[in-house]
DONU-999520 format. One line per 2 residues: number of its first residue (from 1); for each residue x, y, z of N, C-alpha, C. Coordinates in pm, whole numbers, always signed. Each point is the difference from the previous one (the first is absolute). Layout:
DONU-999520
NUM> X/Y/Z/X/Y/Z/X/Y/Z; ...
END
This chain:
DONU-999520
1> +8011/+6383/+6530/-8/-32/-143/-22/-148/-21; +55/-83/+91/-16/-144/-16/-145/-43/+19
3> -74/+79/+84/-139/-39/+25/-87/+13/-124; +41/+88/-88/-81/+20/-119/-8/-123/-88
5> +102/-83/+6/+1/-118/-86/-99/-105/+45; -49/+13/+128/-95/-100/+47/-142/+27/-46
7> -26/+120/-46/-135/+29/-49/-14/-55/-140; -109/-67/-24/-17/-57/-136/-18/+110/-103
9> +53/-27/-113/-12/+95/-109/-142/-3/-54; -50/+118/-31/-137/+1/-54/-6/-75/-132
11> -107/-80/-9/-16/-80/-123/-24/+93/-119; +68/-31/-107/-12/+82/-121/-115/-53/-86
13> -103/+84/-19/-115/-38/-81/+20/+49/-141; +7/-96/-86/+20/+36/-139/-129/+58/-57
15> +7/+121/-52/-124/+59/-53/-52/-78/-118; -133/-15/-3/-62/-72/-108/+5/+84/-127
17> +30/-63/-113/+7/+77/-124/-133/+69/-27; +11/+112/-74/-120/+76/-32/-98/-81/-84
19> +54/-83/-88/-87/-80/-86/-82/-98/+81; +67/-63/+100/-70/-97/+83/-107/+69/+84
21> +38/+119/+57/-98/+73/+80/-121/+40/-85; +26/+49/-121/-111/+42/-85/-86/-118/-40
23> +63/-119/-20/-77/-118/-37/-92/-43/+113; +53/+1/+124/-82/-36/+115/-114/+99/+19
25> +32/+130/-13/-104/+102/+15/-106/-14/-110; +44/-34/-121/-95/-18/-110/-94/-117/+28
27> +56/-110/+54/-84/-116/+30/-101/+33/+110; +45/+75/+102/-93/+39/+106/-111/+89/-55
29> +39/+93/-86/-99/+89/-59/-98/-77/-88; +52/-95/-78/-87/-81/-86/-94/-86/+85
31> +51/-54/+111/-86/-81/+86/-112/+84/+60; +32/+123/+38/-104/+88/+55/-107/+30/-104
33> +43/+26/-124/-97/+26/-105/-88/-121/-27; +62/-120/+0/-78/-122/-20/-102/-19/+111
35> +43/+23/+123/-93/-15/+113/-113/+101/-8; +34/+123/-42/-103/+104/-12/-101/-35/-110
37> +50/-46/-116/-90/-39/-109/-86/-119/+38; +61/-97/+69/-76/-118/+42/-112/+38/+97
39> +32/+88/+96/-101/+45/+93/-111/+78/-69; +37/+84/-97/-100/+76/-75/-92/-92/-79
41> +59/-102/-64/-82/-95/-77/-91/-81/+92; +48/-31/+119/-84/-72/+96/-119/+84/+42
43> +22/+130/+20/-111/+90/+36/-99/+11/-116; +51/+14/-123/-89/+10/-116/-82/-128/-18
45> +63/-115/+24/-72/-127/-12/-111/-9/+104; +29/+48/+122/-103/-2/+105/-116/+93/-36
47> +32/+116/-59/-106/+93/-42/-86/-62/-110; +65/-65/-98/-75/-65/-107/-87/-112/+53
49> +49/-74/+98/-77/-110/+56/-128/+49/+66; +6/+117/+62/-119/+55/+67/-84/+87/-92
51> +47/+26/-121/-71/+89/-91/-125/-69/-55; -118/+61/+14/-121/-61/-56/+0/+11/-152
53> -51/-102/-66/-2/+0/-146/-119/+77/-57; -102/+24/+80/-120/+65/-49/-105/-98/-50
55> +36/-128/-3/-94/-103/-46/-32/-99/+111; +44/+31/+121/-27/-90/+112/-148/-3/+35
57> -72/+111/-26/-141/+4/+36/-85/-91/-86; +57/-49/-114/-76/-90/-85/-17/-139/+62
59> +83/-31/+100/-10/-130/+67/-122/+1/+92; -75/-107/-3/-120/-11/+83/+39/-1/+148
61> -51/+100/+73/+35/+12/+141/-75/-101/+87; -109/-60/-54/-78/-96/+77/+48/-143/-25
63> +128/-16/-17/+56/-133/-23/+132/-14/+75; +33/-121/+29/+123/-32/+75/+82/-98/-83
65> +127/+27/-10/+92/-92/-67/+85/-70/+104; +0/-132/-5/+75/-76/+98/+43/-133/-60
67> +86/-67/+72/+50/-131/-42/-88/-108/+58; -35/-99/-84/-87/-107/+47/+56/-137/-33
69> -24/-94/+89/+43/-138/-18/-120/-82/-49; +18/-70/-112/-107/-82/-56/-13/-129/+82
71> -117/-16/+66/-24/-120/+80/-68/-109/-81; -99/+38/-82/-73/-96/-82/-23/+60/-138
73> -4/-85/-101/-26/+43/-138/-100/-97/-63; -118/+51/-37/-103/-81/-64/+5/+28/-150
75> +39/-102/-78/+16/+15/-145/-120/-51/-79; -114/-20/+66/-115/-55/-71/-56/+98/-104
77> +29/+129/+15/-50/+98/-95/+92/+23/-119; +109/-76/-8/+95/+16/-111/-41/-86/-118
79> +20/+53/-118/-25/-73/-124/+123/+9/-89; +43/-114/-50/+116/-1/-89/-47/+1/-145
81> +51/+96/-76/-32/+12/-143/+133/-2/-76; +45/-122/-34/+131/-15/-62/+109/+25/+103
83> +86/+94/-29/+108/+32/+94/-40/+114/+94; -121/+54/-17/-46/+114/+79/-103/-48/+102
85> +9/+57/+119/-98/-25/+105/-88/+123/+18; -130/-22/+15/-94/+109/+25/-86/-36/+120
87> -70/+100/+50/-86/-24/+115/+49/+74/+123; -7/-68/+116/+37/+66/+125/+46/-103/+101
89> +71/+48/+102/+40/-80/+116/-63/+59/+125; -53/-83/+86/-44/+44/+132/+112/-28/+99
91> +44/+104/+69/+117/-12/+88/-37/+35/+143; +68/-65/+93/-5/+36/+141/+139/+48/+38
93> +8/+125/+48/+130/+62/+26/+6/+54/+143; +120/+3/+52/+25/+55/+134/+87/+123/-14
95> -48/+115/+50/+76/+124/-8/+123/-8/+90; +115/+34/-55/+126/-12/+74/+51/+132/+55
97> -55/+112/-46/+43/+130/+51/-114/+99/-16; +24/+123/+45/-102/+104/-11/-104/-8/+110
99> -104/+84/-8/-103/+3/+105/-83/-127/+9; +0/-81/-107/-78/-125/+1/+86/-121/+32
101> +117/+21/+56/+93/-110/+26/-64/-109/+86; +14/-124/-47/-53/-115/+72/-140/-41/-42
103> -72/+87/-71/-136/-34/-40/+2/-93/-122; -97/-93/-2/-15/-92/-113/-110/+55/-91
105> +33/+20/-127/-91/+64/-95/-22/-91/-120; -114/+20/-67/-30/-74/-122/+12/+95/-119
107> +69/-45/-103/+19/+81/-119/-23/-79/-126; -1/+73/-113/-24/-63/-129/+107/+46/-98
109> +60/-93/-69/+103/+27/-100/-61/-19/-138; -33/+109/-68/-62/-4/-131/+107/-11/-109
111> -17/-96/-91/+93/-18/-112/-59/+64/-126; +87/+62/-82/-44/+71/-119/+28/-76/-129
113> +59/-116/+12/+35/-75/-120/+124/+53/-69; +86/+72/+73/+126/+53/-53/+115/-52/+86
115> +92/-71/-62/+107/-64/+75/+94/+102/+63; +11/+119/-63/+92/+99/+55/-56/+72/+123
117> -132/-6/+21/-62/+68/+113/-59/-95/+103; -39/-119/-39/-63/-94/+92/+101/-64/+94
119> -45/-38/+117/+84/-69/+99/-85/-105/+70; +64/-109/+39/-66/-111/+70/+65/-14/+136
121> -83/+0/+107/+51/-11/+135/-16/-143/+51; +94/-42/+81/-6/-130/+69/+20/+25/+149
123> -51/-90/+85/+19/+18/+145/+148/+14/+36; +29/+99/+84/+137/+30/+39/+58/+119/-73
125> -65/+43/-110/+47/+118/-71/-32/+126/+80; +78/+105/-27/-27/+131/+57/-52/+91/-110
127> -104/+77/+32/-63/+87/-99/-4/+143/+51; +7/+95/-95/-24/+140/+33/-150/+24/-12
129> -68/+22/+113/-146/+14/+3/-40/+147/+3; -109/+30/-69/-65/+131/+11/-137/-26/+61
131> -20/+47/+123/-123/-25/+75/-85/+127/-4; -118/-7/-61/-92/+114/-6/-89/+2/+123
133> -19/+120/+56/-78/+17/+121/-121/+91/-27; -106/-17/+80/-116/+89/-10/+18/+117/+97
135> -108/+80/+15/+9/+118/+86/+21/-35/+146; -46/-118/+41/+19/-43/+139/+130/-76/+22
137> +83/-13/-103/+127/-67/+14/-8/-151/-12; -114/-50/-50/-14/-145/-16/+52/-42/-137
139> +49/-122/-6/+58/-52/-124/-112/-27/-100; +14/+56/-120/-98/-19/-106/+51/-99/-104
141> +125/+16/-40/+54/-86/-107/+151/-13/+19; +50/-120/-26/+144/-28/+10/+51/-40/-137
143> +95/+76/-53/+57/-28/-133/+147/-36/+15; +34/-129/-13/+142/-36/-1/+61/+38/-136
145> +69/+113/-5/+44/+56/-128/+107/-85/-68; +98/-42/+78/+110/-76/-61/+80/-67/+110
147> +92/-85/-41/+92/-60/+98/+85/+110/+65; +28/-15/+128/+75/+100/+74/+150/-18/-29
149> +61/+104/-55/+141/-6/-39/+84/+109/+64; -62/+90/+77/+72/+116/+53/+114/-41/+94
151> -23/-106/+80/+106/-42/+93/+122/-51/-76; -22/-77/-107/+112/-49/-80/+71/+114/-73
153> -77/+98/-46/+61/+115/-65/+89/+78/+96; -45/+16/+124/+81/+70/+100/+125/-78/+35
155> -12/-132/+8/+118/-83/+27/+102/+12/-113; -50/-6/-125/+89/+12/-115/+67/+137/-2
157> -76/+105/+30/+57/+134/+5/+104/+12/+111; -29/-60/+115/+97/+4/+109/+130/-71/-34
159> -10/-117/-65/+120/-73/-41/+81/+81/-102; -70/+63/-93/+68/+84/-98/+73/+117/+68
161> -67/+62/+97/+62/+113/+71/+123/-45/+78; -11/-115/+68/+115/-51/+76/+117/-33/-91
163> -27/-64/-113/+107/-34/-93/+65/+125/-56; -81/+99/-34/+53/+122/-58/+88/+74/+100
165> -44/+8/+125/+79/+71/+101/+125/-80/+38; -14/-135/+9/+117/-82/+34/+107/+8/-108
167> -40/+7/-124/+97/+5/-110/+54/+141/-22; -89/+100/+4/+41/+135/-35/+31/+92/+115
169> -31/-41/+125/+27/+86/+114/-84/+127/-6; +66/+113/+25/-71/+127/-1/-50/+34/-141
171> +77/-39/-102/-46/+20/-138/-124/-84/-29; -3/-123/+52/-119/-83/-15/-121/+58/+70
173> +24/+61/+117/-110/+66/+71/-56/+117/-82; +91/+77/-63/-46/+110/-84/-76/-52/-122
175> +48/-111/-57/-71/-58/-115/-139/-48/+41; -12/-61/+118/-130/-45/+49/-94/+118/+23
177> +55/+107/+55/-80/+119/+25/-48/+62/-131; +87/+4/-100/-40/+53/-131/-105/-89/-65
179> +9/-132/+22/-100/-94/-52/-138/+28/+61; -3/+19/+131/-127/+30/+68/-54/+136/-45
181> +89/+98/-12/-42/+134/-41/-58/-2/-141; +61/-76/-90/-51/-9/-137/-140/-62/-2
183> -20/-107/+78/-132/-61/+6/-105/+94/+55; +35/+76/+104/-95/+95/+57/-30/+114/-97
185> +101/+45/-75/-22/+106/-98/-98/-44/-107; +13/-124/-46/-90/-49/-104/-143/-15/+53
187> -15/-55/+121/-133/-31/+51/-69/+123/+59; +75/+83/+71/-60/+113/+72/-4/+128/-83
189> +81/+10/-105/+7/+125/-75/-39/-19/-146; +70/-90/-71/-22/-13/-143/-141/-53/-32
191> -37/-111/+61/-130/-62/-32/-118/+92/+35; -5/+63/+118/-111/+91/+28/-8/+119/-97
193> +116/+55/-37/-1/+113/-93/-50/-43/-139; +36/-121/-41/-51/-50/-128/-151/-22/+5
195> -50/-52/+111/-143/-21/+13/-77/+132/+1; +63/+107/+47/-66/+130/+3/-2/+68/-136
197> +62/-62/-100/-9/+52/-136/+112/+92/-42; +107/+14/+80/+113/+82/-41/+73/-65/-116
199> +74/+81/-75/+67/-53/-119/+98/-111/+38; -21/-124/-49/+85/-112/+43/+147/+17/-38
201> +27/+56/-118/+139/+12/-45/+77/+98/+88; -58/+118/+23/+70/+101/+81/+15/-44/+145
203> -107/-58/+56/+7/-45/+139/+104/-112/+15; +1/-95/-93/+96/-111/+8/+143/+50/-16
205> +21/+97/-90/+135/+58/-16/+45/+67/+130; -91/+74/+63/+36/+68/+124/+32/-101/+111
207> -82/-105/+11/+23/-100/+105/+130/-76/-25; +26/-36/-126/+124/-72/-32/+121/+88/+26
209> -9/+129/-34/+111/+92/+26/+29/+10/+149; -106/+11/+81/+19/+7/+145/+58/-130/+54
211> -52/-114/-45/+52/-129/+45/+147/-17/-40; +31/+37/-123/+139/-13/-47/+93/+85/+83
213> -40/+124/+28/+83/+89/+80/+23/-56/+140; -109/-46/+63/+11/-50/+137/+88/-125/+5
215> -25/-94/-90/+73/-127/+4/+147/+20/-37; +25/+77/-106/+138/+20/-46/+81/+74/+104
217> -53/+110/+53/+77/+77/+97/+12/-71/+134; -96/-86/+31/+12/-78/+123/+111/-103/-12
219> +10/-64/-116/+101/-104/-20/+138/+60/-29; +4/+98/-90/+129/+56/-43/+43/+120/+82
221> -94/+67/+67/+32/+122/+72/-19/+123/-89; -6/+116/+65/-14/+125/-76/+139/+44/-43
223> +44/-50/-111/+134/+28/-51/-3/-9/-153; +119/+1/-58/+9/-5/-146/-56/-130/-56
225> +24/-111/+69/-52/-129/-47/-152/-2/+3; -60/+52/+108/-145/+3/+9/-63/+89/-105
227> +58/+119/-23/-53/+91/-101/+10/-62/-139; +113/-65/-29/+18/-66/-130/-103/-108/-23
229> -21/-86/+101/-96/-109/-14/-142/+53/-15; -35/+103/+76/-135/+55/-8/-28/+62/-136
231> +91/+83/-50/-21/+65/-129/-2/-102/-114; +87/-100/+6/+1/-103/-104/-128/-80/+0
233> -48/-39/+119/-125/-77/+9/-119/+83/-47; -2/+127/+35/-111/+86/-41/-4/+14/-153
235> +117/+14/-62/+4/+8/-147/-50/-130/-64; +39/-114/+56/-45/-128/-53/-150/-18/+13
237> -57/+39/+116/-145/-9/+19/-72/+96/-94; +59/+118/-22/-60/+95/-92/-8/-54/-142
239> +106/-66/-45/-2/-62/-134/-108/-107/-8; -10/-84/+104/-103/-104/+1/-140/+61/-3
241> -19/+109/+70/-131/+66/+3/-37/+53/-139; +92/+67/-67/-29/+56/-133/-29/-112/-101
243> +80/-105/+4/-23/-112/-91/-133/-69/+29; -33/-15/+127/-127/-65/+35/-119/+84/-48
245> +10/+132/+12/-108/+86/-47/-22/-15/-151; +109/-6/-75/-12/-7/-146/-47/-138/-45
247> +66/-105/+47/-28/-134/-53/-129/-59/+54; -47/+43/+116/-130/-48/+47/-110/+46/-94
249> +9/+126/-44/-98/+48/-98/+20/-66/-136; +126/-20/-40/+27/-62/-131/-43/-146/-3
251> +17/-72/+112/-42/-140/+9/-151/-14/+16; -66/+113/+33/-144/-2/+32/-29/-99/+113
253> +82/+9/+103/-18/-82/+120/-76/+83/+103; -112/-48/+48/-74/+71/+102/+25/-65/+136
255> -32/+75/+104/+31/-47/+134/-82/-117/+48; -101/-41/-76/-83/-113/+42/+77/-132/-1
257> +121/-2/-58/+79/-123/+0/+56/-29/+139; -1/+99/+89/+52/-21/+135/-102/-75/+84
259> +46/-83/+94/-94/-78/+84/-93/+91/+80; -127/-36/+6/-104/+67/+78/-26/+143/-46
261> +48/+38/-120/-24/+136/-48/-148/+22/-29; -64/-98/-62/-142/+13/-32/-85/-1/+128
263> +40/-81/+96/-70/-2/+129/+8/+136/+68; +114/+67/-13/+18/+132/+58/-98/+101/-59
265> -21/-7/-131/-92/+93/-65/-144/-23/+48; -38/-126/+18/-136/-32/+42/-23/+25/+149
267> +107/+32/+74/-12/+24/+145/-22/+147/+33; -35/+80/-101/-24/+142/+23/+115/+89/-36
269> +98/-52/-75/+117/+79/-39/+11/+7/-152; -115/+26/-65/-1/+8/-146/+71/+121/-55
271> +36/+96/+86/+69/+120/-46/+150/-22/-23; +52/-115/+39/+144/-23/-8/+44/-21/-144
273> +119/+51/-32/+61/-18/-132/+92/-122/+6; -53/-114/-40/+76/-125/+12/+123/-2/-90
275> -6/+69/-112/+115/+1/-91/+120/+69/+63; -23/+115/+65/+111/+70/+66/+45/-75/+126
277> -92/-71/+63/+42/-85/+113/+93/-111/-49; -32/-56/-117/+88/-103/-57/+137/+59/-33
279> +4/+122/-57/+128/+66/-29/+82/+16/+128; -67/+46/+106/+70/+15/+128/+52/-134/+51
281> -79/-107/-19/+43/-132/+46/+124/-48/-77; +12/+40/-127/+114/-45/-81/+130/+54/+58
283> +10/+133/+19/+129/+51/+49/+15/-17/+151; -111/-19/+72/+11/-33/+142/+63/-137/+19
285> -38/-96/-85/+54/-136/+11/+149/-4/-31; +46/+88/-89/+141/-1/-39/+87/+88/+89
287> -61/+80/+87/+78/+99/+77/+97/-65/+98; -38/-114/+56/+89/-66/+95/+129/-47/-66
289> -11/-64/-117/+119/-45/-71/+83/+118/-49; -67/+108/-42/+72/+120/-43/+79/+59/+116
291> -60/+7/+117/+68/+51/+118/+120/-87/+37; -17/-130/-12/+108/-94/+32/+120/+21/-93
293> -26/+11/-130/+109/+19/-96/+68/+135/+20; -79/+104/+27/+59/+132/+23/+92/-2/+122
295> -40/-71/+105/+86/-10/+119/+127/-79/-30; -10/-106/-81/+119/-78/-37/+103/+87/-72
297> -45/+76/-98/+91/+84/-77/+57/+112/+87; -86/+61/+82/+46/+109/+87/+103/-50/+102
299> -24/-117/+59/+97/-55/+96/+133/-33/-68; -6/-50/-123/+124/-29/-74/+77/+128/-31
301> -70/+104/-41/+67/+128/-27/+62/+56/+127; -71/-13/+111/+55/+50/+126/+128/-73/+39
303> +1/-131/-20/+120/-78/+34/+115/+32/-95; -29/+10/-129/+105/+31/-97/+60/+137/+26
305> -84/+97/+29/+50/+136/+28/+79/+4/+129; -41/-80/+100/+76/-3/+125/+139/-58/-21
307> +14/-99/-89/+130/-60/-26/+88/+88/-88; -63/+77/-88/+77/+86/-91/-73/+133/-16
309> +20/+92/+94/-72/+128/-6/+40/+88/-118; +111/-31/-67/+46/+84/-110/-64/-36/-133
311> -89/-98/-2/-64/-39/-125/-87/+114/-53; +3/+16/-133/-79/+103/-63/-143/-43/-26
313> -76/+91/-59/-142/-26/-25/-20/-119/-93; +74/-2/-112/-19/-105/-99/+38/-137/+56
315> +113/-8/+72/+43/-128/+57/-102/-53/+101; -49/+88/+87/-95/-44/+102/-133/-40/-63
317> -44/+75/-101/-125/-34/-67/+9/-136/-69; +111/-27/-69/+16/-130/-67/+10/-114/+102
319> +57/+26/+116/+4/-103/+105/-141/-35/+45; -84/+102/+18/-139/-25/+37/-76/-73/-108
321> +26/+33/-127/-67/-68/-110/+38/-147/-5; +127/-30/+25/+42/-140/-3/-68/-80/+111
323> -16/+60/+118/-71/-68/+108/-146/-20/-38; -61/+103/-60/-139/-10/-41/-24/-109/-102
325> +93/-14/-95/-15/-105/-101/+0/-139/+63; +82/-17/+103/+9/-132/+63/-127/-36/+76
327> -73/+102/+48/-117/-26/+85/-129/-3/-80; -6/+77/-110/-125/+17/-75/-53/-133/-53
329> +90/-86/-47/-43/-127/-59/-83/-84/+94; +45/-14/+124/-73/-83/+96/-124/+71/+51
331> +3/+133/+9/-115/+71/+52/-118/-5/-96; +25/+12/-130/-109/-9/-97/-62/-140/+0
333> +84/-102/+15/-52/-135/+10/-82/-18/+127; +40/+69/+108/-77/-5/+124/-141/+53/-21
335> -12/+111/-74/-132/+54/-29/-83/-99/-82; +62/-61/-101/-72/-95/-84/-54/-116/+83
337> +83/-55/+87/-43/-114/+82/-106/+42/+101; +14/+119/+56/-97/+46/+100/-138/+19/-63
339> -7/+60/-118/-128/+22/-65/-58/-130/-55; +86/-86/-53/-49/-125/-60/-54/-96/+105
341> +56/+5/+120/-43/-92/+104/-146/+16/+36; -54/+122/-8/-139/+22/+34/-97/-51/-105
343> +49/-25/-123/-88/-44/-108/+43/-137/-55; +61/-80/+85/+50/-130/-44/-115/-90/-46
345> -111/-2/+75/-113/-85/-39/-64/+48/-130; +3/+130/-25/-52/+51/-126/+84/-52/-117
347> +131/+4/+16/+88/-53/-104/-26/-149/-23; -17/-75/+108/-23/-144/-11/-133/-29/-71
349> -105/+79/+32/-130/-23/-61/+5/+23/-151; +70/+104/-42/+7/+28/-144/+85/-103/-73
351> +108/-44/+63/+84/-101/-64/-74/-133/-7; -77/-33/+104/-74/-126/+1/-105/-4/-110
353> -54/+117/-36/-102/+6/-105/+60/+20/-139; +133/+8/-6/+65/+15/-129/-23/+135/-67
355> -16/+105/+79/-23/+134/-54/+129/+48/-68; -7/+52/-122/+121/+50/-67/+62/+117/+75
357> +131/+19/-18/+71/+107/+71/-54/+137/-35; -42/+19/-126/-54/+131/-40/-125/+33/+80
359> -90/-96/+15/-121/+22/+80/+35/+18/+148; +98/-77/+43/+38/+3/+141/+51/+138/+40
361> +98/+53/-74/+59/+129/+36/-91/+117/-33; -100/-22/-84/-93/+109/-32/-113/+11/+102
363> -17/-102/+86/-102/+6/+103/+29/+115/+95; -104/+71/+44/+21/+121/+78/+70/-28/+133
365> -28/-115/+63/+66/-31/+127/+150/-20/-20; +37/-72/-107/+141/-23/-28/+68/+129/-45
367> -70/+79/-85/+57/+127/-45/+25/+94/+117; -89/-2/+99/+19/+85/+118/+125/-41/+77
369> +27/-131/+11/+120/-45/+69/+126/+28/-82; -9/-12/-133/+113/+35/-86/+35/+148/+17
371> -104/+84/+4/+22/+143/+19/+68/+27/+134; -50/-64/+106/+62/+18/+132/+146/-40/-1
373> +30/-116/-58/+137/-51/+1/+94/+91/-79; -40/+38/-121/+89/+77/-86/+16/+143/+48
375> -108/+62/+46/+11/+137/+51/+85/+3/+127; -20/-98/+88/+85/-8/+118/+145/-24/-34
377> +25/-81/-104/+137/-25/-44/+63/+125/-61; -81/+80/-71/+51/+128/-50/+49/+87/+115
379> -79/+7/+105/+41/+79/+116/+128/-51/+61; +16/-133/+5/+123/-58/+56/+121/+31/-88
381> -17/-12/-131/+113/+23/-91/+45/+146/+5; -95/+92/+13/+37/+142/-1/+50/+49/+136
383> -39/-67/+109/+41/+50/+131/+151/-13/+21; +64/-100/-63/+144/-17/+16/+78/+118/-60
385> -21/+37/-127/+74/+117/-51/-39/+130/+70; -127/+16/+36/-40/+120/+74/+79/+11/+130
387> +4/-109/+76/+68/+2/+129/+150/+19/-18; +58/-63/-102/+144/+13/-24/+38/+144/-33
389> -76/+63/-89/+32/+138/-40/-24/+97/+116; -113/-16/+69/-29/+89/+113/+104/-17/+110
391> +36/-126/+30/+100/-24/+103/+136/+54/-37; +40/-17/-125/+130/+53/-44/+3/+152/+13
393> -110/+64/-33/-5/+146/+14/+8/+42/+146; -73/-71/+89/-3/+37/+142/+136/-23/+65
395> +63/-114/-31/+126/-33/+66/+118/+81/-52; -4/+41/-126/+114/+75/-56/-20/+150/+7
397> -119/+44/+45/-23/+144/+11/+74/+54/+121; +80/+103/-21/+76/+59/+110/-85/+104/+70
399> +8/+5/+133/-72/+106/+71/+53/+137/-38; -80/+101/+27/+37/+137/-38/+128/+43/+68
401> +18/-37/+127/+121/+41/+73/+125/-60/-62; -9/-128/-43/+116/-63/-60/+31/+61/-136
403> -104/+33/-77/+25/+64/-129/+66/+136/+18; -44/+75/+102/+59/+131/+25/+147/-12/+39
405> +29/-103/+84/+140/-20/+40/+88/-36/-118; -51/-90/-88/+80/-40/-114/+22/+117/-95
407> -102/+87/-16/+16/+116/-87/+101/+98/+57; -3/+20/+133/+96/+91/+63/+142/-50/-11
409> +15/-133/+18/+136/-56/-11/+54/+10/-140; -89/-19/-100/+44/+13/-138/+38/+143/-33
411> -73/+97/+55/+32/+141/-22/+135/+37/+65; +24/-57/+120/+126/+29/+66/+117/-58/-79
413> -19/-122/-51/+106/-61/-79/+27/+82/-128; -108/+54/-58/+17/+82/-121/+73/+130/+33
END
């Protein structure tokens, strides 16, 4: 019997509480869902990247695009007419990449007398060249289209991606992936479908709905918070769409106010309905801010309900409304500043000429921006109550099993 005391007593493992176990299991399950959604979005982005737009064949196959270094610039063909330069530049360029790498070529830079389109090259500049070839592969013409900016754009994008991932971690990675997916959706899906003549309003609504679903559920997860944010954002975009349809016709604003709209018609796309494209652009521009506000309100409702699960529908809805009121003020101002920034020189030109405010705001370009700002703000103002009411209903709705249990217990007590 004395020998038994020499054996160590088995260590007593305190069982982990059920709540802690369920919390850990929930986090593991949520992480798996996040990883699955992230992988799915990565696959969809890769598919979109390889998806042909249907307009690739319009590019001249007998030409090469490459980067060129300007070795010499002859400005003897330039003429200055006031602040505008016209004429041409004779350039000597060295191809830096592509099949013509290392070759020295002569090109001509034609100026159109438009400051927004003309460019002047100096030795040491890099240019994006389009080299036309004949049937034997010999160089026919070299067109230095513009200064080469792709390398700087890639550097800026890389710095943005690094900062986003360093600050947000896995959430930042998901945000970056949703950013890339949104860009691919617009370029590979929305724009080609619009060029093919499909209804711009319906196509844009479908694309925005898909983008909202993917981004919201990727960030929030497939849960009550994600469903609340998605439904609230969709309602806000729907309001913006209806208002844009009505007031675009009432303002008599046509789509030609958009940049390069007239050029598009003269390029063989005269069948396009520019007015409905403008309507689609109005609620498309506001959809990002609407999605942001819907997520803010949904996240607040989720946190409030987690802290006090016994809150009723009215209490939770008013909590969401109070959060929405605090955010709406700055978001509407954000839209105003974003739209006004693109037309700052227009405002300056009219003020410099002393144009009265009545004439200024009645101008079609200004009226189009006023319509964009106010319709987008309508969508923002309505998305907060929509999200609050929808979220309060989702969070306070009892599952069928719980309702059955409560009814049975009440019957037993009776």
